[in-house]
Backbone atoms as SQL, in Angstrom:
CREATE TABLE atoms (id INTEGER PRIMARY KEY, chain TEXT, resi INTEGER, resn TEXT, atom TEXT, x REAL, y REAL, z REAL);
INSERT INTO atoms VALUES
  (1, 'A', 1, 'UNK', 'N', -24.088, -10.763, 11.900),
  (2, 'A', 1, 'UNK', 'CA', -25.337, -10.584, 12.613),
  (3, 'A', 1, 'UNK', 'C', -26.282, -11.755, 12.365),
  (4, 'A', 2, 'UNK', 'N', -25.983, -12.592, 11.416),
  (5, 'A', 2, 'UNK', 'CA', -26.852, -13.727, 11.164),
  (6, 'A', 2, 'UNK', 'C', -28.042, -13.407, 10.279),
  (7, 'A', 3, 'UNK', 'N', -27.942, -12.359, 9.477),
  (8, 'A', 3, 'UNK', 'CA', -29.025, -11.992, 8.563),
  (9, 'A', 3, 'UNK', 'C', -28.629, -12.325, 7.132),
  (10, 'A', 4, 'UNK', 'N', -29.611, -12.752, 6.366),
  (11, 'A', 4, 'UNK', 'CA', -29.359, -12.891, 4.936),
  (12, 'A', 4, 'UNK', 'C', -29.410, -11.495, 4.328),
  (13, 'A', 5, 'UNK', 'N', -28.942, -11.367, 3.106),
  (14, 'A', 5, 'UNK', 'CA', -28.977, -10.066, 2.435),
  (15, 'A', 5, 'UNK', 'C', -30.412, -9.572, 2.292),
  (16, 'A', 6, 'UNK', 'N', -31.326, -10.460, 1.931),
  (17, 'A', 6, 'UNK', 'CA', -32.718, -10.029, 1.756),
  (18, 'A', 6, 'UNK', 'C', -33.345, -9.625, 3.092),
  (19, 'A', 7, 'UNK', 'N', -32.993, -10.310, 4.183),
  (20, 'A', 7, 'UNK', 'CA', -33.509, -9.919, 5.501),
  (21, 'A', 7, 'UNK', 'C', -32.968, -8.553, 5.915),
  (22, 'A', 8, 'UNK', 'N', -31.699, -8.309, 5.627),
  (23, 'A', 8, 'UNK', 'CA', -31.095, -7.024, 5.972),
  (24, 'A', 8, 'UNK', 'C', -31.754, -5.887, 5.198),
  (25, 'A', 9, 'UNK', 'N', -32.009, -6.098, 3.918),
  (26, 'A', 9, 'UNK', 'CA', -32.664, -5.071, 3.099),
  (27, 'A', 9, 'UNK', 'C', -34.085, -4.831, 3.598),
  (28, 'A', 10, 'UNK', 'N', -34.803, -5.913, 3.907),
  (29, 'A', 10, 'UNK', 'CA', -36.171, -5.782, 4.420),
  (30, 'A', 10, 'UNK', 'C', -36.176, -5.000, 5.736),
  (31, 'A', 11, 'UNK', 'N', -35.250, -5.312, 6.630),
  (32, 'A', 11, 'UNK', 'CA', -35.146, -4.605, 7.903),
  (33, 'A', 11, 'UNK', 'C', -34.814, -3.134, 7.682),
  (34, 'A', 12, 'UNK', 'N', -33.911, -2.863, 6.759),
  (35, 'A', 12, 'UNK', 'CA', -33.529, -1.492, 6.423),
  (36, 'A', 12, 'UNK', 'C', -34.748, -0.685, 5.969),
  (37, 'A', 13, 'UNK', 'N', -35.514, -1.245, 5.023),
  (38, 'A', 13, 'UNK', 'CA', -36.697, -0.542, 4.528),
  (39, 'A', 13, 'UNK', 'C', -37.785, -0.439, 5.591),
  (40, 'A', 14, 'UNK', 'N', -37.880, -1.428, 6.455),
  (41, 'A', 14, 'UNK', 'CA', -38.856, -1.375, 7.549),
  (42, 'A', 14, 'UNK', 'C', -38.533, -0.194, 8.473),
  (43, 'A', 15, 'UNK', 'N', -37.244, 0.002, 8.808),
  (44, 'A', 15, 'UNK', 'CA', -36.855, 1.118, 9.679),
  (45, 'A', 15, 'UNK', 'C', -37.167, 2.454, 9.005),
  (46, 'A', 16, 'UNK', 'N', -36.969, 2.534, 7.702),
  (47, 'A', 16, 'UNK', 'CA', -37.305, 3.770, 6.988),
  (48, 'A', 16, 'UNK', 'C', -38.797, 4.041, 7.107),
  (49, 'A', 17, 'UNK', 'N', -39.620, 3.019, 6.903),
  (50, 'A', 17, 'UNK', 'CA', -41.073, 3.185, 6.972),
  (51, 'A', 17, 'UNK', 'C', -41.528, 3.564, 8.378),
  (52, 'A', 18, 'UNK', 'N', -40.998, 2.910, 9.385),
  (53, 'A', 18, 'UNK', 'CA', -41.418, 3.164, 10.768),
  (54, 'A', 18, 'UNK', 'C', -40.951, 4.536, 11.249),
  (55, 'A', 19, 'UNK', 'N', -39.685, 4.854, 10.999),
  (56, 'A', 19, 'UNK', 'CA', -39.101, 6.098, 11.514),
  (57, 'A', 19, 'UNK', 'C', -39.325, 7.296, 10.600),
  (58, 'A', 20, 'UNK', 'N', -39.733, 7.037, 9.362),
  (59, 'A', 20, 'UNK', 'CA', -39.872, 8.100, 8.362),
  (60, 'A', 20, 'UNK', 'C', -38.560, 8.883, 8.226),
  (61, 'A', 21, 'UNK', 'N', -37.456, 8.155, 8.305),
  (62, 'A', 21, 'UNK', 'CA', -36.127, 8.760, 8.190),
  (63, 'A', 21, 'UNK', 'C', -35.136, 7.691, 7.766),
  (64, 'A', 22, 'UNK', 'N', -34.037, 8.129, 7.233),
  (65, 'A', 22, 'UNK', 'CA', -32.965, 7.225, 6.841),
  (66, 'A', 22, 'UNK', 'C', -32.322, 6.682, 8.110),
  (67, 'A', 23, 'UNK', 'N', -32.161, 5.373, 8.245),
  (68, 'A', 23, 'UNK', 'CA', -31.693, 4.813, 9.518),
  (69, 'A', 23, 'UNK', 'C', -30.193, 4.925, 9.779),
  (70, 'A', 24, 'UNK', 'N', -29.477, 5.572, 8.906),
  (71, 'A', 24, 'UNK', 'CA', -28.038, 5.747, 9.089),
  (72, 'A', 24, 'UNK', 'C', -27.725, 7.226, 9.137),
  (73, 'A', 25, 'UNK', 'N', -26.730, 7.576, 9.926),
  (74, 'A', 25, 'UNK', 'CA', -26.301, 8.956, 9.990),
  (75, 'A', 25, 'UNK', 'C', -25.205, 9.169, 8.950),
  (76, 'A', 26, 'UNK', 'N', -25.458, 10.034, 7.996),
  (77, 'A', 26, 'UNK', 'CA', -24.478, 10.307, 6.948),
  (78, 'A', 26, 'UNK', 'C', -23.861, 11.670, 7.204),
  (79, 'A', 27, 'UNK', 'N', -22.559, 11.696, 7.375),
  (80, 'A', 27, 'UNK', 'CA', -21.853, 12.939, 7.656),
  (81, 'A', 27, 'UNK', 'C', -20.689, 13.104, 6.698),
  (82, 'A', 28, 'UNK', 'N', -20.425, 14.334, 6.361),
  (83, 'A', 28, 'UNK', 'CA', -19.249, 14.666, 5.564),
  (84, 'A', 28, 'UNK', 'C', -18.144, 15.002, 6.555),
  (85, 'A', 29, 'UNK', 'N', -16.967, 14.422, 6.405),
  (86, 'A', 29, 'UNK', 'CA', -15.886, 14.711, 7.344),
  (87, 'A', 29, 'UNK', 'C', -15.530, 16.197, 7.350),
  (88, 'A', 30, 'UNK', 'N', -15.217, 16.724, 8.539),
  (89, 'A', 30, 'UNK', 'CA', -14.812, 18.125, 8.623),
  (90, 'A', 30, 'UNK', 'C', -13.372, 18.274, 8.127),
  (91, 'A', 31, 'UNK', 'N', -12.889, 19.498, 8.088),
  (92, 'A', 31, 'UNK', 'CA', -11.561, 19.772, 7.520),
  (93, 'A', 31, 'UNK', 'C', -10.457, 19.041, 8.284),
  (94, 'A', 32, 'UNK', 'N', -10.554, 19.003, 9.599),
  (95, 'A', 32, 'UNK', 'CA', -9.518, 18.335, 10.399),
  (96, 'A', 32, 'UNK', 'C', -9.475, 16.839, 10.084),
  (97, 'A', 33, 'UNK', 'N', -10.644, 16.226, 9.991),
  (98, 'A', 33, 'UNK', 'CA', -10.715, 14.798, 9.687),
  (99, 'A', 33, 'UNK', 'C', -10.201, 14.517, 8.283),
  (100, 'A', 34, 'UNK', 'N', -10.556, 15.376, 7.316),
  (101, 'A', 34, 'UNK', 'CA', -10.070, 15.191, 5.941),
  (102, 'A', 34, 'UNK', 'C', -8.549, 15.270, 5.879),
  (103, 'A', 35, 'UNK', 'N', -7.952, 16.203, 6.637),
  (104, 'A', 35, 'UNK', 'CA', -6.486, 16.303, 6.667),
  (105, 'A', 35, 'UNK', 'C', -5.873, 15.044, 7.263),
  (106, 'A', 36, 'UNK', 'N', -6.462, 14.542, 8.343),
  (107, 'A', 36, 'UNK', 'CA', -5.946, 13.321, 8.976),
  (108, 'A', 36, 'UNK', 'C', -6.070, 12.134, 8.032),
  (109, 'A', 37, 'UNK', 'N', -7.176, 12.059, 7.307),
  (110, 'A', 37, 'UNK', 'CA', -7.370, 10.969, 6.351),
  (111, 'A', 37, 'UNK', 'C', -6.339, 11.057, 5.230),
  (112, 'A', 38, 'UNK', 'N', -6.104, 12.263, 4.720),
  (113, 'A', 38, 'UNK', 'CA', -5.125, 12.445, 3.646),
  (114, 'A', 38, 'UNK', 'C', -3.722, 12.090, 4.137),
  (115, 'A', 39, 'UNK', 'N', -3.399, 12.498, 5.370),
  (116, 'A', 39, 'UNK', 'CA', -2.087, 12.170, 5.941),
  (117, 'A', 39, 'UNK', 'C', -1.928, 10.660, 6.077),
  (118, 'A', 40, 'UNK', 'N', -2.961, 10.009, 6.542),
  (119, 'A', 40, 'UNK', 'CA', -2.924, 8.553, 6.709),
  (120, 'A', 40, 'UNK', 'C', -2.757, 7.848, 5.363),
  (121, 'A', 41, 'UNK', 'N', -3.505, 8.297, 4.365),
  (122, 'A', 41, 'UNK', 'CA', -3.400, 7.692, 3.031),
  (123, 'A', 41, 'UNK', 'C', -2.005, 7.888, 2.446),
  (124, 'A', 42, 'UNK', 'N', -1.429, 9.071, 2.664),
  (125, 'A', 42, 'UNK', 'CA', -0.082, 9.345, 2.165),
  (126, 'A', 42, 'UNK', 'C', 0.943, 8.463, 2.874),
  (127, 'A', 43, 'UNK', 'N', 0.796, 8.283, 4.173),
  (128, 'A', 43, 'UNK', 'CA', 1.712, 7.420, 4.924),
  (129, 'A', 43, 'UNK', 'C', 1.613, 5.980, 4.423),
  (130, 'A', 44, 'UNK', 'N', 0.413, 5.527, 4.146),
  (131, 'A', 44, 'UNK', 'CA', 0.239, 4.166, 3.631),
  (132, 'A', 44, 'UNK', 'C', 0.853, 4.044, 2.240),
  (133, 'A', 45, 'UNK', 'N', 0.659, 5.068, 1.411),
  (134, 'A', 45, 'UNK', 'CA', 1.195, 5.042, 0.050),
  (135, 'A', 45, 'UNK', 'C', 2.717, 4.977, 0.057),
  (136, 'A', 46, 'UNK', 'N', 3.338, 5.764, 0.944),
  (137, 'A', 46, 'UNK', 'CA', 4.798, 5.810, 1.017),
  (138, 'A', 46, 'UNK', 'C', 5.390, 4.679, 1.847),
  (139, 'A', 47, 'UNK', 'N', 4.563, 4.004, 2.593),
  (140, 'A', 47, 'UNK', 'CA', 5.066, 2.934, 3.451),
  (141, 'A', 47, 'UNK', 'C', 5.744, 3.454, 4.704),
  (142, 'A', 48, 'UNK', 'N', 5.450, 4.695, 5.052),
  (143, 'A', 48, 'UNK', 'CA', 6.012, 5.260, 6.279),
  (144, 'A', 48, 'UNK', 'C', 4.960, 5.211, 7.368),
  (145, 'A', 49, 'UNK', 'N', 5.422, 5.178, 8.577),
  (146, 'A', 49, 'UNK', 'CA', 4.496, 5.165, 9.703),
  (147, 'A', 49, 'UNK', 'C', 5.084, 5.996, 10.826),
  (148, 'A', 50, 'UNK', 'N', 4.219, 6.539, 11.633),
  (149, 'A', 50, 'UNK', 'CA', 4.654, 7.351, 12.756),
  (150, 'A', 50, 'UNK', 'C', 5.124, 6.478, 13.914),
  (151, 'A', 51, 'UNK', 'N', 4.616, 5.270, 13.970),
  (152, 'A', 51, 'UNK', 'CA', 4.950, 4.342, 15.045),
  (153, 'A', 51, 'UNK', 'C', 5.458, 3.038, 14.448),
  (154, 'A', 52, 'UNK', 'N', 6.399, 2.423, 15.131),
  (155, 'A', 52, 'UNK', 'CA', 6.949, 1.155, 14.656),
  (156, 'A', 52, 'UNK', 'C', 6.119, -0.031, 15.115),
  (157, 'A', 53, 'UNK', 'N', 5.311, 0.180, 16.161),
  (158, 'A', 53, 'UNK', 'CA', 4.521, -0.937, 16.681),
  (159, 'A', 53, 'UNK', 'C', 3.269, -0.419, 17.374),
  (160, 'A', 54, 'UNK', 'N', 2.357, -1.327, 17.626),
  (161, 'A', 54, 'UNK', 'CA', 1.140, -0.973, 18.357),
  (162, 'A', 54, 'UNK', 'C', 1.481, -0.543, 19.780),
  (163, 'A', 55, 'UNK', 'N', 2.511, -1.147, 20.359),
  (164, 'A', 55, 'UNK', 'CA', 2.925, -0.766, 21.715),
  (165, 'A', 55, 'UNK', 'C', 3.308, 0.712, 21.778),
  (166, 'A', 56, 'UNK', 'N', 3.983, 1.205, 20.746),
  (167, 'A', 56, 'UNK', 'CA', 4.348, 2.622, 20.701),
  (168, 'A', 56, 'UNK', 'C', 3.106, 3.502, 20.618),
  (169, 'A', 57, 'UNK', 'N', 2.122, 3.079, 19.852),
  (170, 'A', 57, 'UNK', 'CA', 0.875, 3.835, 19.734),
  (171, 'A', 57, 'UNK', 'C', 0.222, 3.945, 21.106),
  (172, 'A', 58, 'UNK', 'N', 0.074, 2.809, 21.784),
  (173, 'A', 58, 'UNK', 'CA', -0.602, 2.813, 23.080),
  (174, 'A', 58, 'UNK', 'C', 0.200, 3.575, 24.134),
  (175, 'A', 59, 'UNK', 'N', 1.522, 3.511, 24.064),
  (176, 'A', 59, 'UNK', 'CA', 2.352, 4.264, 25.007),
  (177, 'A', 59, 'UNK', 'C', 2.124, 5.762, 24.842),
  (178, 'A', 60, 'UNK', 'N', 2.057, 6.227, 23.599),
  (179, 'A', 60, 'UNK', 'CA', 1.810, 7.658, 23.376),
  (180, 'A', 60, 'UNK', 'C', 0.405, 8.045, 23.809),
  (181, 'A', 61, 'UNK', 'N', -0.575, 7.185, 23.559),
  (182, 'A', 61, 'UNK', 'CA', -1.936, 7.473, 24.004),
  (183, 'A', 61, 'UNK', 'C', -2.008, 7.575, 25.522),
  (184, 'A', 62, 'UNK', 'N', -1.336, 6.665, 26.214),
  (185, 'A', 62, 'UNK', 'CA', -1.312, 6.702, 27.681),
  (186, 'A', 62, 'UNK', 'C', -0.632, 7.973, 28.180),
  (187, 'A', 63, 'UNK', 'N', 0.462, 8.349, 27.522),
  (188, 'A', 63, 'UNK', 'CA', 1.176, 9.565, 27.906),
  (189, 'A', 63, 'UNK', 'C', 0.291, 10.794, 27.708),
  (190, 'A', 64, 'UNK', 'N', -0.394, 10.859, 26.584),
  (191, 'A', 64, 'UNK', 'CA', -1.276, 11.993, 26.296),
  (192, 'A', 64, 'UNK', 'C', -2.439, 12.036, 27.286),
  (193, 'A', 65, 'UNK', 'N', -2.941, 10.894, 27.665),
  (194, 'A', 65, 'UNK', 'CA', -4.056, 10.827, 28.609),
  (195, 'A', 65, 'UNK', 'C', -3.632, 11.314, 29.993),
  (196, 'A', 66, 'UNK', 'N', -2.374, 11.077, 30.352),
  (197, 'A', 66, 'UNK', 'CA', -1.869, 11.491, 31.651),
  (198, 'A', 66, 'UNK', 'C', -1.583, 12.976, 31.756),
  (199, 'A', 67, 'UNK', 'N', -1.512, 13.667, 30.635),
  (200, 'A', 67, 'UNK', 'CA', -1.175, 15.099, 30.648),
  (201, 'A', 67, 'UNK', 'C', -2.366, 15.945, 30.938);
């Protein structure tokens, strides 16, 4: 973004002062997201993957979109 660290911090605190709120949305992942994250981490740990290539990922996404 072209900001120094001090400029970014100053901007962050300025938004807090102006908006009287934290400028970021902090959410705890729901159960479905936590399961997907755990599955992904396990796949990375084991070195297994559901798809052999990005092309396979996009092909399945296109197929699902068409249904």
